[in-house]
N, C-alpha and C positions, 0 to 999 in steps of 0.2 A: 504494500500500500504506500504510494508516494503522494506527498502533499506539496503542491507548487503554489506558493504565494505570488502575488503580483509585485514586482519590484521596479523601483525607479529612483531618480535622484531629484531632490528639490534644492534649488539655490536659495539659501536663506538671506534675509535682509542684512545679515552681518558679513556676508561675503563667503560664508562657509557652504560647503555642499553637505547635504544630509541624505544618506542612503537609507531608503525605506523599503520594507517588505510588508505588504498588506496581507493580513490574515482575516479575510472577510467571510463571516458565516454564510453569506449568500452564495459564495463560491466553494466553500470547503464544508461539506456536509457533516464531517466529524465534529465541527465546532457547534453544531446544533444539538448535540447529545449531552445532556447534563452530566451523565456518568463519565463521559470522556473528559469533560471540563474538570470535574472533581479529580479524576485520576491524573490529570496533567497540571494541576494547580501549582505545583512547586516551580514550574517553568513559566506558565502563563501569567502568574502573578507578577513576574518581573518584566512583562511586556507593557508597552504604552497602550492605553486605550484612547481612541479618538473617534469623534463622529465623522461621518462622510463629509459633512459640511466643513469641518476644520481642515481636513485633508485637501479638499478641493480649493479652499481659500488659500492654503499654503502654496498650492501649485500655481496660483495666480499672483503670488507675491505677498499675500497677507498672512504672515506666518506667526503672528504674536500668540494666537490661541494654541497652535500646535507646539510652539516652543515651551509654553507654560505646562503642557501636558507630558512632555518627554520625561521618562524615568531614567534609571541608571544606563549609562552608555553600554553598548554591546560587550566590550571587553570586561567591564565590571560585572555584567550579568553572568558571563561565563564563569567568573571566579566564585559565584555564589550558588552554583548548581549543587544540589545535594548528592547526586550520584555522578561524579565526574568521569568515571572509568567507562570504557566501551562495554556494551552488553555482550559482545561477541568474544570477550577475552578468553573464555574457557575453550573455545573451538577454533580460534584463529591462529594459524601458524606464524603470522607476521606480528602478533601482539607484542607490544613493548610498554610496560607500565608507565614510563615517563612520557613517551610520545602519544599514547592512545588515551589521553586524558584532557578534559576541557581546561585543566590547569596549565596546559602547554600552550601559552599564548604569547603574542607580541603586541606592540602598541596598535597595530593595524587590525588585529583580530586573532582568531585561533590559529595555531600552527599544527593542531592535531589532524590526523588523516581524514580525507573525504569519506572513507568507509565507516567512520565512527557512528555508532548507533546508541540511542538512549536506552537505559535500563528501565524496566517496569518498576519504578520506585513507588510502590503502592502498598499502603498499610491496610487498606480495606480490600476484601475479596471481591473481584469483579469477574464477569464472564470473560473468556479468552478473546472474543471479538472486541470488547471494550479495552482490554489491555493492549492489544495490537494496535488499535486506533490511537490510543494514548501514546504509545511508543513512537508511532509514525509522526504524530503532531509534535511531540517533544523533540524528536530528532530534527524535524524541519525547522523549528524555532532555533535550536542550538546551532544548526548549520548557517542560518541567516546571521546570527551573532558572530559566528566564526569568520565571516567575511566583513565584519565591522559595520553591519547593517542593523538599523533599529527594526525590531519586530513590532508592528502596530496592529492591534486587534481593532477592527472597524466595528463600531457600535454606537449606541446612543450616548 
């Protein structure tokens, strides 16, 4: 199960470029399932939430509202993940504890491999399909952060 957010760059009024990946529940069905949201909360809670209007205004140069909503920068969010190691570490012949961790970062973003996958960090028992959807969503968000991009959940 792959999740593909919409990504683009906004030129801020400060002269900076802001890389954005939109996780829109209208485009990503997994984000409409309350159980998937609960199972993914440790990662989704670190994402910025912005209305469609705030994003569209920022695209037109009116970025004050969006700038006020931004949470921890992507590199900082990577450092706060509760399960930084790859879920495939037990079966991967290329696994390296130092490299295959979200703690392996640079100023531009994560330096961990593209094959990194999130663990099912769930303390509540969920059906397998919910766990897999949560892993896919968490992995997608972490890889967005890996590239130094803000993960923005579109909502009210």
